[in-house]
Phi, psi and omega in degrees: 000145181287148179291138178286133182243153179237140182277148176230143170250118183248114178274126186237167182282326181210141183298335179297336182279356183297327182293343176288345182273355183299329183284350181265340180177190181269119179279127181262317185207144175236120177267116180281331182281317183263357177058056173221160179237130173261122184218163179243140180227147178300147185297324182290328186256013185297318182293317180296315181293321179299316178297318180295320180294321181294336179281342181291141186286338180267359179265126180272317184202148177237125179241136179269140177281142178251015182297324181291345180273345182278128179290140180249355177252129183243102184281328185259029180290139179286139178290149180277112185293326179295318178296318179299319179296316179297318178297318181294319179297315179297319180296318179294321179295319178295322177297317180296319179294317180296319179294321180293325177292321179292325179288321182289331183298310180297322180293323178290320180295323179291322180292322179291325181288326181282341181275000000 
C-alpha cells in the first residue's frame, strides 16, 4: 500500500529557491507570482520536515494542508429527485418500446407464414 502523504504550502522569498526543497518531499507546484511551493511529505515525517523547512533562511512560512481531514464520503446525502424522475421516465419509455416490439413480432410472423 502507498504511504499516506500530507500537503504543505511553503512560502519562499524567490521561486528560484524552490528546487532546494526537492530533498524534503515531492514538489507538486511552484507559484512564481505568489512565491509559494505546494509539496507533499510522508505522514510519518511531516513534523520533522516542517521544523527543518522553518529553519531555512529562504522560507517565510510553512502551512500544513487540512484536506486529508475533510470527509469525502457522504452517507446521508439526499437523493436527487430530478434524476430519479428522469430514470423512471427513461425506464417507462424503454418498457413501451419493448412492448411495441413484442406486439409487432407476432403480426409480422403471421404475415410471413401466410405468404
